[in-house]
C-alpha positions in Angstrom: -24.4 -10.4 -0.7 -25.0 -9.9 -4.7 -24.1 -6.0 -5.0 -20.8 -4.2 -4.4 -20.7 -2.0 -1.8 -20.0 1.4 -3.1 -18.0 3.1 -0.1 -15.3 0.2 -0.8 -14.9 1.2 -4.1 -14.6 5.2 -3.1 -11.7 4.3 -0.7 -9.7 1.8 -3.0 -10.4 4.6 -5.9 -8.8 7.4 -3.5 -5.9 5.6 -2.1 -5.1 4.3 -5.6 -4.9 8.4 -6.6 -2.8 8.8 -3.7 -0.3 6.2 -4.6 -0.1 7.8 -8.1 1.0 11.0 -6.5 3.7 9.2 -4.5 5.0 7.6 -7.5 4.5 10.9 -9.9 7.1 12.3 -7.1 9.6 9.6 -7.0 10.0 9.9 -10.7 10.0 13.9 -11.2 10.2 15.3 -8.0 13.4 17.7 -7.4 13.9 16.7 -4.0 16.2 14.0 -4.1 15.9 12.8 -0.3 13.5 11.2 1.7 10.7 13.8 2.2 10.1 12.1 5.9 13.7 13.5 6.9 12.7 16.3 9.1 16.1 17.9 9.0 15.8 18.4 5.1 11.9 18.7 4.3 9.2 21.2 4.1 6.0 20.7 5.5 4.5 20.8 2.1 6.8 17.8 0.8 6.4 16.1 4.1 2.3 16.4 3.3 2.8 15.0 0.0 4.6 11.8 0.9 2.8 11.2 4.4 -0.7 11.2 3.0 0.4 8.4 0.9 1.0 6.7 3.9 -2.7 5.4 3.7 -2.0 3.6 0.5 -0.2 0.4 1.9 -2.4 0.0 4.8 -6.0 0.4 3.2 -4.7 -1.6 0.4 -3.8 -5.0 2.5 -6.9 -4.3 4.7 -9.5 -4.1 1.9 -7.6 -7.3 0.5 -8.9 -9.2 3.5 -12.1 -7.3 3.2 -12.9 -8.7 -0.1 -11.6 -11.9 0.4 -14.2 -12.2 3.3 -17.0 -10.5 0.2 -15.8 -12.8 -2.5 -16.5 -16.2 -0.5 -19.7 -14.6 1.5 -21.4 -13.6 -2.4 -20.2 -17.1 -3.4 -21.8 -19.1 -0.2 -20.6 -21.7 2.2 -19.1 -24.1 -0.5 -16.8 -20.9 -2.2 -13.6 -21.9 -2.8 -11.7 -19.0 -0.9 -8.6 -20.8 0.1 -7.8 -22.1 -3.3 -8.8 -18.4 -4.8 -6.2 -16.8 -2.2 -3.5 -19.2 -3.3 -3.6 -18.8 -6.9 -4.1 -14.6 -6.7 -1.4 -14.9 -3.9 1.1 -16.7 -6.2 0.0 -14.6 -9.4 0.8 -11.4 -7.5 4.3 -13.1 -6.0 5.1 -13.8 -9.9 4.1 -10.4 -11.1 6.6 -8.7 -8.7 9.6 -10.6 -9.8 8.6 -10.0 -13.7 6.0 -7.3 -14.7 6.4 -5.0 -11.9 10.2 -5.1 -11.6 10.4 -4.3 -15.4 8.2 -1.4 -14.9 10.9 0.3 -12.2 13.6 -0.5 -13.8 13.1 -1.2 -17.3 16.0 -3.7 -17.5 16.2 -7.3 -18.7 18.4 -7.9 -15.9 15.6 -8.6 -12.8 18.3 -10.3 -10.2 17.2 -7.8 -7.8 13.7 -8.3 -6.5 12.3 -5.1 -4.8 9.7 -6.8 -2.6 6.7 -4.0 -2.1 3.1 -3.7 -1.8 1.9 -6.8 -4.0 4.8 -8.9 -2.5 3.1 -8.2 0.7 -0.5 -8.8 -0.5 0.6 -12.0 -2.7 2.1 -13.3 0.6 -0.4 -12.0 3.1 -3.3 -14.0 1.2 -1.7 -17.1 0.8 -1.3 -17.4 5.0 -4.8 -16.0 4.8 -5.6 -19.1 2.5 -4.8 -21.2 5.7 -6.3 -18.8 8.4 -9.7 -19.0 6.9 -10.0 -22.2 7.7 -10.4 -21.4 11.4 -13.5 -19.3 12.9 -13.6 -15.8 12.0 -13.1 -14.4 15.4 -9.9 -16.5 15.5 -8.9 -14.9 12.3 -9.4 -11.6 13.7 -7.8 -12.1 17.4 -4.6 -13.2 15.3 -4.9 -10.4 13.2 -5.2 -8.0 15.7 -2.8 -9.7 18.1 0.4 -9.3 15.5 -0.7 -5.9 14.8 -0.5 -4.5 18.7 2.5 -7.0 19.4 4.9 -6.5 16.5 6.9 -3.7 17.9 7.9 -5.8 21.0 10.5 -7.7 18.6 11.7 -4.5 16.7 15.5 -5.4 18.9 15.7 -8.5 17.0 17.8 -8.0 14.3 18.8 -10.2 11.1 22.5 -10.5 13.0 21.4 -11.8 15.9 19.4 -14.9 14.6 22.4 -16.9 12.2 21.3 -18.8 9.8 17.6 -17.5 10.2 18.5 -14.2 10.0 17.3 -14.0 6.4 14.0 -15.4 6.8 13.6 -12.4 10.0 14.4 -10.0 7.4 11.6 -11.2 5.0 9.3 -11.6 8.1 9.7 -8.3 10.1 13.1 -5.9 9.4 13.0 -5.7 5.8 16.6 -5.9 5.3 18.5 -6.8 2.0 19.3 -10.2 1.4 22.2 -11.0 -1.0 22.6 -14.1 -2.7 25.1 -15.4 -5.1 25.7 -14.5 -8.7 24.8 -10.9 -8.0 20.7 -12.3 -6.7 19.4 -9.6 -3.9 15.8 -9.4 -2.3 14.9 -6.1 -0.9 12.2 -7.2 1.3 11.2 -3.4 2.4 7.4 -4.9 2.7 8.1 -7.5 5.2 5.1 -9.9 6.1 4.4 -9.1 10.0 2.3 -7.3 10.5 1.1 -7.1 7.0 -0.5 -10.8 7.4 -2.1 -9.4 10.3 -3.5 -6.2 8.8 -4.8 -8.5 6.0 -6.4 -10.7 8.8 -7.9 -8.1 10.6 -9.7 -6.7 7.0 -11.4 -9.9 6.7 -12.8 -10.0 9.8 -14.1 -6.4 9.0 -15.8 -8.2 6.1 -18.2 -9.1 8.3 -19.1 -5.9 9.9 -19.4 -4.0 6.4 -21.4 -6.7 4.9 -24.0 -5.8 7.6 -26.7 -2.9 6.7 -26.0 -1.5 10.7 -22.4 -1.1 9.7 -23.1 0.3 6.0 -25.0 3.6 7.5 -21.9 5.5 8.4 -22.4 6.1 12.3 -20.8 2.9 13.2 -17.6 3.2 11.2 -17.3 6.9 12.0 -17.2 5.7 16.0 -14.5 2.8 15.0 -12.3 5.4 13.0 -12.4 8.0 15.6 -11.7 5.0 18.3 -8.6 4.0 16.4 -7.6 7.9 15.8 -8.2 8.3 19.5 -5.9 5.0 20.4 -2.9 6.7 18.2 -3.1 10.3 19.8 -2.8 8.7 23.4 -0.4 6.3 22.5 1.8 8.4 20.2 1.6 11.2 23.2 2.4 8.7 25.6 6.0 7.7 23.6 6.3 4.3 25.3 4.9 1.9 22.7 4.2 1.5 19.4 6.5 2.9 17.4 10.4 2.8 17.0 11.1 6.3 16.7 9.6 8.5 19.4 8.1 11.9 18.6 10.2 15.5 19.4 9.4 19.0 19.9 10.8 21.7 17.3 11.4 25.0 17.9 8.7 25.6 15.0 5.3 23.8 16.3 4.5 22.9 12.6 7.6 20.5 12.9 6.7 19.3 16.2 2.9 18.3 14.6 4.9 16.3 11.8 7.2 14.8 14.1 3.9 13.3 16.2 2.6 11.8 12.8 5.9 10.8 11.6 5.6 7.1 11.8 7.7 4.1 10.9 6.4 2.7 7.7 8.8 -0.4 6.7 7.5 -2.4 8.6 4.5 -0.3 9.5 4.2 0.3 13.2 1.4 -0.1 15.5 1.1 3.5 15.2 1.1 3.8 11.7 -1.4 1.6 11.3 -3.7 3.1 14.1 -3.0 6.3 12.3 -3.9 5.6 8.9 -6.4 3.0 9.1 -8.5 5.1 11.3 -9.0 8.3 8.8 -9.6 5.6 6.2 -12.7 4.3 8.3 -13.8 7.9 8.8 -13.8 8.2 5.0 -16.1 4.9 4.5 -18.8 6.5 6.9 -18.3 9.8 5.2 -18.8 8.4 1.4 -21.4 5.5 2.9 -24.1 4.5 0.4 -23.0 6.7 -2.4 -20.6 6.4 -5.6 -18.6 9.5 -5.7 -17.4 11.0 -9.1 -14.1 9.2 -10.6 -12.6 7.1 -8.0 -15.5 3.9 -8.6 -13.6 3.7 -11.8 -10.0 3.5 -10.3 -11.4 1.2 -7.4 -12.7 -1.3 -9.2 -9.5 -2.1 -11.5 -7.1 -2.2 -8.8 -4.5 -4.6 -9.8 -4.8 -3.2 -13.5 -4.6 0.1 -12.5 -1.6 -0.4 -10.2 0.6 -2.0 -13.3 -0.3 0.2 -16.0 0.5 3.1 -14.0 3.9 2.5 -13.2 4.3 2.2 -17.2 3.1 5.0 -17.8 4.8 7.5 -15.2 7.6 5.7 -15.9 7.2 6.0 -19.6 6.5 9.8 -19.2 9.9 10.5 -17.3 12.1 8.8 -19.8 9.8 10.9 -22.5 10.4 14.1 -20.9 14.0 13.6 -20.0 14.8 13.1 -23.7 12.6 16.2 -24.7 14.6 18.2 -21.9 17.9 17.0 -22.6 17.6 15.5 -19.3 19.2 12.3 -17.9 17.8 9.7 -19.7 19.4 6.6 -18.9 19.3 7.6 -15.1 15.6 7.7 -15.4 15.2 4.8 -17.4 17.4 2.8 -14.9 15.2 3.7 -11.9 14.1 7.4 -10.7 15.1 9.4 -8.3 16.9 6.9 -5.7 19.7 6.5 -8.5 23.0 7.7 -7.2 24.2 9.0 -10.6 20.9 11.4 -11.2 21.9 14.8 -11.7 21.3 17.3 -8.6 19.6 19.4 -10.7 17.0 16.9 -12.2 13.5 17.5 -11.4 10.5 19.2 -10.4 9.2 21.3 -7.7 5.8 20.5 -5.8 3.3 22.3 -8.7 5.2 20.5 -11.7 5.0 17.3 -9.6 1.3 18.1 -9.1 0.4 18.9 -12.4 2.2 15.9 -13.9 0.5 13.9 -11.5 -3.2 15.1 -12.5 -2.3 14.4 -16.1 -1.4 10.7 -15.8 -4.8 10.4 -13.8 -6.4 12.1 -17.0 -4.7 9.6 -19.1 -5.8 6.5 -16.7 -9.3 7.4 -16.6 -10.7 6.4 -19.8 -8.2 2.9 -20.2 -10.0 1.9 -16.7 -13.2 2.5 -17.6 -12.7 0.8 -21.1 -11.3 -2.3 -18.7 -14.3 -2.4 -16.4 -16.8 -2.2 -19.3 -14.3 -5.5 -21.2 -14.4 -7.2 -17.6 -18.2 -6.5 -17.1 -18.7 -8.0 -20.7 -16.3 -11.1 -19.9 -17.8 -13.0 -17.1 -16.9 -15.9 -19.2 -13.4 -15.7 -19.2 -12.9 -16.6 -15.3 -9.1 -15.4 -15.3 -10.0 -12.1 -15.7 -11.4 -12.1 -11.8 -7.8 -12.3 -10.5 -7.0 -8.8 -12.1 
C-alpha cells in the first residue's frame, strides 16, 4: 500500500479538533468542576466534555492501525519493532519534558502527569513485542484485554503491597509519591490502552483491504459496537464501574447512561467511542474532508504546539484583563488558588477554540509541506 487512506486522516483530524476544544475549556471555562458531575453540570457543558471522550480512544486505536500500515508499505523486512520502540521512547521523553512544561510553564518537572502520550508511548513499546506474534493473536490479545479488564476493578494498589505502584501504572491510575517531592500521576494507565492499540493494529489489515474502504463494512462494524454498548450498558451488569441511574429529568437519565468511566477507560467507554468513530470512517470513506486532513497528517506536531498556544493565550488574556496570571501560568482551571469568578461561559470558550484552530491551520499546513519536502530528514517521520 503506497497511498494514505483519506478517511483515517479525516478521523484523526476530527479528534484533534475536539481535543483542542477540551483543552481550551480547561484553561478558559468558568465552570471549575468536572463537567461530567451530574449534580453540578448542565447538558451543554456535559456534552462539551463528552464529545471529547472520542479523542483518546481514537488516538490509541489509530496508532496501532498506522503501525500496521507503516509496515505494510515497507514490506516484510520493515523494522517495525525498532520503529515502535524508538517512537514510543520519544513520546515518553516528550511527556516528561516538552509536554510537561506546556501544561505548567515551570522548570520544576518533578510532578509528572502521564496522559495520552504516555499511554501511546508505552503501548507502542508493548506492541513492538506483540507484533512478533501472528496478527490474529495480536488482535485476540487486544480484544481479551479490553473485554476483561473491568473484572479487576476491585483490586486497589494498597491490596498488593510492593506491587501496588506498578498496579497504579498498569490499571488504577492512582498517584505515586516518591522521595524528594517526585510524583507520578499515571491517569492514563496502560491497561487497557495496550489492548486498544493491539486491536487497532489488527484493524490495519481490514482497513487496508478495498472491500473495507467502501464504507458498508465499516458501518456494520461500528453499528455492532454501538448496539453492544447499548445492550450491555442497559443491563448494568458489567463493563463500567459506575452504573447508570434514572433522574427526574429524562435528559439527565440519558447523560447518566452515556457517562462512562475514562480513567482507566471502561469496556463500555471504548464501545461508546470506537463505534461512532468507525461510522465516521464509513461516512468519510474515499474522500478528504475540508481542513481536517491538515491536522490529521501532523498529529504529534499539532498536539505539542496546540498546548503551548492555548496556555500562552490564557496567560496573555489573563494579563490583559487583570486576571490571575500566576495561577493560569501554573496550570489552568484545576489550580486550587484560581479565583471563583475566573473564566468564560461556553460561548466564550467556543469562540476562543475557533480562534485557536484558525491560528493552528496555517502552521500545520506549513509543517506538512516542510515534512514532504525533506524526505531525507528521516527523524521527521517520528513527528
